N, C-alpha and C positions, 0 to 999 in steps of 0.2 A: 238465940237466933238473932241476927241483925235485922233491925226494922228498916224497910226501904225509905228514903227520903222522898216525899211526895213533892216534886218540883214543877217546873214551868210546863206549859201547853205541850201535850203529846203530839208527836207526828205519826200518822198513820200512811206508810207506803202500801198503795192500793191500786187496784184496776175495777174499774166499775163493774164489769161482767164477771168478775172472779167472784164465785159463791163463797170462797173461804175468806174473802175480804169482806164480803157482806155480813157474815156472822159476826165478825169483829165489829163492823159499823153499828150492827143492831145492839150490841152490848153497850158500846160507848153511848148510843142514843138512850137506852133504858137507864144507864146509870147517870145521865146527865153530864157526862164528861166532855168538855170543849175540845177539841182537837183540830190539827192541821192536817189537810190531806196533801200527800204528795204523790201524784200519779205517776203509775209505772205501767207503760203500755206493754202488753205481753205479745203483741204482734208487730208493732211499729219497729222499724230499723232491726229486724229479726229478733225483736224482744229485748226490751230495755232491762229485763231483769238480768240479762247476761253481761251487761256493762261492769266495767272494772270498779266503777263507782258503787253500783248497788252490791256487787258481790263482796266488796270490802265491808259493807254494812251487814248483809245477810248472805253467808256463804252458800246456803241452799237455793239461791238464785229463785226464789218464790216469793209471791206475796200471798198474805199480807206479812208486813213486819211493822211493828210498833215501837217506836222510841219513846220511852217513858222512863222517868225517875232516873235517869243516867245509865240506862242499860237498853237493849234492843233485843226484842223477843220476836222469834218467828213461829209458825205454826198456830193456826187460829185457836185450837183448843187450849194451848199452854197460854196463849195471850189472855183469853177469856178466864182462865183459872187464875191468872196472876191478877186481873182486875176484881176478881171475886174475893181474893185475900186482901188486897189492899184497899179496895172500895166497895165494902160489902152489900151498900144499900143502892137499891132494892137487891134481894139475893136472887141468884141464878142457880143455886143449888140448894134443894130442900135440906132442912134440919133432920128430917127422919132418915137415918142410914138406909133403909130399903129402897126408899125414893130416890135418894142421892145416887145409889148404885144403878138404879133404872135410868136416871138421867144421863149418867157416863156412859152406860151400856149403848144407849141409843146414839149418843153423840159419837162415839168410837165407831159404831156400825155406819154411820153415815160418811164420818170423815175418813174412816180408814178402810172400809169395806164397799162402799158405793162410789162416791165422788172420784178418788183416784183413777178408777178405771175408764172415766170419761172426761178426764181433763185434757188440757190443751196438748200437753207433751205426749200423751198416749195417742190422741187422736192423730197427731202428725205422724206417729210410727205406723198407724193403721192404714193410712193413705185416704186421699179425698174422697174416692168413690165409695169406701166403706164405712165412712165415719159416722153417718146417721144410723144405720143399721147396728153398727158397734155400740153407739152410745144408748140406743133404745134397749138393747140386750142387756147392758150393764147395769142401767138404771132399774129396769123391770126385774133383774135378778136379784137386786137388793131389795126391792119392794115386796118381793114374793118369791122366796127361794124354791119353794116346793114346786112352782110352776115352772121356775126356770131351769130346774135341774132335768125336764124332760128333754131340753134341747142341749146343744153344744156349750161346754163351759166357757164363758166369757172371758177366761183368762188366756185361752189360746188363740193365736192367731197364725194361720198358715203353718201349723204345727210347732209354733215357738211361744214360749211364754214371754210377755212384755214386762220389763221392769218398770215398776211404779214407786219404787222407794227412792226418796232423795239421795243424792250422790256426794253428800258434804258431811257424811257421818263422822270420817276421820278427824276433819278439821274442828268439827263442833266438839268431840270428845277430848282433843287437845287442850280445850279451854275449861271443860266441866269434869273430866275424870280425875278420880283418885285410884283407889284400888279397883272401883267399879265404875260404870258408866258416870255416874254423878256422886262424887266423893267416894266414901269407903263404905257404902251401905248398898247391898244388893238390890235390884230393881227387878220387877217380872214385866215380860213382854207379853202383852195380851193378843190373842187371836179371836176376832168377834164373828159369829155367823151372821148371815145376812137374810133377815125373814121380817122386814120393818113393819108390814101392815099387821101381821100376826101379833108381833110384839105390842104394838100401840093398842091392840084391841083388849089387851090385859092391863095395861098402864094408864091410858089415857083417861082423862075427865074432860074438862073444857079444853085442856092443851095436852101436850105429850105425856106428862106424867101429872097426874091430878089437875088441880085447877090453879096453878101458879106457873106463870112463864119461867121456863128454865133453859139452861144451856141446850138441852135437846131441841127445843123450839127454834133456838137460834140456827141449828144445823138443818132443820126440817125444811123451812120454808125457802132457803137458797136451793135445796136439792130438787124441791117440787118446781121451781122456776127453771132449773136445768132440764127437768122431765118435760115440761111445757116447751121449752127451746128445741129440745130434740123430738117433739111430736110424740111423746109417749102417751098411749091411752091410759088415762087415770081411772076410768069406770071401774076395774077390778079392785081398787084401793079406796074405798068410802072413808076409811078412818082417817087416812093419810089427807083426802080431800077435804074433810070437815075441818081437821084441825087447822089446816093451811089457810083456808078461808077465814077463820075465826081470828088467826094471827095476823093476816093481812090488813085486818081492820084497825090495829092498833098503830098508834102515830110513830112508835119507834121503827117499826117495820117499814112504814111508809117513807119516812124521811131517810131512810138508809137505802132505800130500794135503787137497783142500778140505773134506773131511768132519771134519777134525780142527783147524780153526782157530779162532781166539777168536770171530770174527763168523759161525761156521756156525750156521744156525738149528738148533734142537734137533731138529727132525723131519728133519734131513739128517745127523745126527752119526753116526759109526760107530766 
C-alpha cells in the first residue's frame, strides 16, 4: 500500500452553515491540523457549488471538499476517515471493534439517514411553504423512528420520492473503478435504520460511544444544530440533548461552530 505524502497546508472548501462541513472542521480542530478555508456559498449566485471551477474540483458539486496531500476528497465521513488513517492522533475511532462499529453505525445513520432528507437541495424541491414542516419531520424521524412511523413517511412528498443521492457517481467511478467500484475488490452498500435516541441509550457514556470523542460525535452536534434551526422539539430526546450539551463545551466544537467561520455573515457571528 502506498503511504500518502503529507504535504502543505490543506484547503477546506466549506460553507459556514453546512453541517457536513462542520463535521470536518471539528475533526481538523481536534487533530490540530492548520488549514485554509475556501468559502463556497451554497445560496449566492444560484449556488457557487455549481460553478465550473468547483465542479472540476468536486464533481459531486457539494461541500465539504478537502484538498490535502495531493488529492481532493469529498463526502465528510470519507474525509474524516482519511484524516484518521493519516493523522491518527487523537483517535476518532475506538480501538475496540464493537465500539468502532457503533461509531460508524451512528455516523452513517446521521450522514446517510437523517441529514440528506433536510439538506438544501431537498428543501428546494419541497418548496418554500413546506420546508419547515418537512425538515422537522425528517429530523424527528431520524431521532426516533418508532414515533415517526405513526405518521407519513418523510421520503414521500406529493406522492413522489425525492432523490437525495449525489448525481456524480458515474464520473467518480471512472476514476476509482477496477472490476468493482473501487479497484477489483467488492464493496458492500449499507442501509442504516434511523432510531438515534434509542441507539445512543445503549452506546453512550459521556459521549455518543463511551467516554471518548469519536466520529459519531462529530456528526451529532451539527445535526442537533439543524434540529434547533428548524425548531424541532428536542425534549423527547434526552440522551441526544445531554451529549450535545457536553460536546459544545469542548474547544474544538466551539472554534469550528458556524457562527465563527470566515464566511459567517456579520449578523450571525457570536
